[in-house]
C-alpha positions in Angstrom: 69.4 60.2 42.7 70.5 56.6 41.8 68.2 55.3 44.5 65.9 57.2 43.8 65.4 55.7 40.2 66.1 52.2 41.2 62.5 52.8 43.4 61.0 54.2 40.1 61.9 51.5 38.4 60.9 49.0 41.0 57.4 50.8 41.4 57.2 50.8 37.8 57.4 46.7 37.4 55.3 46.2 40.5 52.5 48.1 38.4 53.1 46.8 35.1 52.6 43.3 37.0 48.9 44.2 38.2 45.5 43.3 35.5 44.5 46.4 33.6 41.5 47.5 35.1 39.2 50.7 33.5 38.2 53.2 36.4 35.2 52.5 38.7 35.3 55.9 40.0 36.2 59.7 38.6 35.3 63.2 39.5 34.4 65.9 37.3 32.6 63.7 35.4 29.3 61.4 34.8 30.4 58.8 33.3 32.6 55.5 34.5 33.2 52.7 32.6 34.6 49.1 34.3 35.0 46.0 32.9 33.9 42.3 33.9 35.4 39.3 32.5 33.2 36.4 31.8 34.9 33.2 31.5 33.2 29.4 31.1 34.5 26.3 29.6 32.2 25.1 27.5 31.9 21.1 27.6 30.0 18.8 25.3 26.9 17.6 26.3 24.6 14.7 24.4 21.1 13.3 25.9 18.4 10.6 24.6 14.8 10.7 25.6 12.6 7.7 24.9 8.8 8.7 24.9 5.0 7.7 24.0 4.1 7.4 20.0 0.8 6.9 18.8 -0.1 4.2 21.1 1.2 2.6 24.0 2.3 4.9 26.9 6.1 5.2 27.5 6.5 6.3 31.3 9.6 7.3 33.8 10.8 4.6 35.9 9.1 1.2 36.3 12.6 -0.5 37.1 14.4 1.5 34.5 14.8 4.5 33.2 11.6 4.1 31.2 8.8 1.4 30.7 6.0 0.2 28.7 3.4 -2.4 29.6 1.4 -4.4 26.8 -0.8 -6.3 29.6 -2.2 -9.6 29.1 -0.1 -11.5 26.1 -0.6 -15.2 24.6 1.1 -17.3 22.0 -2.5 -17.5 19.6 -3.1 -13.2 20.3 -6.2 -14.1 21.4 -5.9 -11.1 24.3 -6.2 -7.8 23.2 -3.1 -5.8 24.6 -3.7 -2.8 27.1 -2.4 -0.4 24.6 -0.4 -1.3 21.2 -1.4 -3.9 18.2 -0.6 -7.4 17.8 -0.2 -9.6 15.0 -1.6 -13.6 15.5 0.7 -16.4 14.4 1.0 -17.2 10.9 0.4 -20.8 12.1 -1.2 -21.4 15.1 0.4 -23.4 17.9 3.5 -23.5 15.6 4.5 -19.9 15.1 4.7 -17.1 17.3 2.4 -14.5 18.4 3.7 -10.2 18.6 2.3 -7.8 20.3 4.1 -4.4 19.6 4.0 -0.8 19.5 5.5 2.7 18.4 7.7 4.9 20.4 10.1 7.7 19.9 13.8 8.4 20.5 15.1 12.1 20.5 18.7 12.7 20.2 20.3 15.9 21.5 23.7 16.5 20.9 25.6 19.6 21.4 29.1 21.2 21.1 30.2 17.8 19.3 33.6 17.9 17.0 30.9 16.2 14.4 27.6 15.3 14.0 28.0 12.0 12.7 26.0 9.8 15.3 24.9 6.0 15.7 21.6 4.9 17.7 21.9 1.4 19.1 20.0 -1.1 21.4 20.0 -4.3 22.6 18.3 -6.7 25.5 20.8 -5.9 28.2 18.0 -8.1 30.9 15.9 -11.1 29.0 12.7 -12.5 30.2 12.9 -15.2 32.6 10.4 -17.4 30.7 11.5 -19.2 27.7 8.5 -18.5 25.7 9.1 -14.0 25.3 11.5 -12.5 23.4 11.9 -9.0 22.4 10.8 -7.9 18.8 11.8 -4.3 16.8 11.3 -2.7 13.8 12.7 0.8 12.2 9.5 1.1 10.1 5.9 0.9 10.6 5.7 -3.1 10.5 3.0 -4.4 8.1 3.1 -7.7 8.8 4.5 -10.2 12.1 7.7 -10.9 9.6 8.6 -7.2 9.8 9.3 -7.7 13.9 12.6 -9.3 14.4 14.7 -10.1 17.2 16.4 -7.8 18.9 20.5 -8.4 19.5 20.9 -10.1 23.4 24.9 -9.3 22.5 26.2 -5.8 24.1 29.0 -6.0 21.9 26.7 -6.6 18.5 23.5 -4.4 19.1 20.5 -3.8 16.9 20.9 -0.6 14.8 18.1 1.8 16.1 19.2 4.7 13.9 22.3 6.6 12.0 23.3 10.3 12.0 20.0 11.7 13.1 19.2 15.2 13.4 19.8 16.2 17.0 16.8 17.4 18.5 14.5 15.6 16.1 12.1 12.5 17.2 12.7 8.9 15.6 9.7 7.0 15.7 10.4 2.9 15.9 8.5 -0.2 17.1 9.4 -2.6 19.9 7.0 -5.7 20.9 7.2 -9.1 22.5 7.1 -12.5 20.7 5.1 -14.8 22.6 6.2 -18.7 21.3 3.9 -21.9 21.5 5.6 -23.5 23.9 4.3 -25.7 26.7 5.9 -26.5 29.8 5.7 -25.4 33.6 6.5 -21.7 34.1 5.7 -20.5 31.2 3.0 -18.1 32.4 2.5 -15.1 34.7 4.1 -11.7 34.9 7.8 -11.1 33.3 9.8 -8.4 32.1 13.0 -7.4 30.0 15.1 -4.4 29.5 16.6 -2.8 26.5 19.6 -0.8 26.9 19.8 2.1 24.3 23.3 3.9 23.5 23.5 7.3 21.4 27.2 7.8 20.0 28.5 10.7 18.2 31.7 10.3 16.6 
């Protein structure tokens, strides 16, 4: 009798360690109710997308994630850009001309602990030609002075947005400032790279 009790106890303990399942089959009925446990591990996600505004086309690729092309530019703003707009120099031959365009940035972030965020940018690869530099504005420029130099320092980047709404596009402006410098090697094609950083914290 004692031996049977030990065996029965062992069987009960073994069954107790098994997961509980609803029946997947039955007789004398027309219903069974098996269960399925769905497991996931949610991770936070983040995205920052650049796109065309109302002026120049912002395309994918071209040496970076995105690219924009103003075409021919000069320090007197004589050339009409292939897209975008321009400001003539305040003092021709002394001050800079600027070619610029609007574009959009759309931040998207999900499952973050907070929604506070910053978008910053800096020129991570400058133009090779000394007479060219990147300028920017966070609102519509109405004069050449409204477009100011973008930072070239990764540790002190230019603010592009603060506490932006996830999924809402921001309109910003970027351009090229052309100085009236004279010397060798100041004409021809060139490019610079801007790196943007979205941080949610």
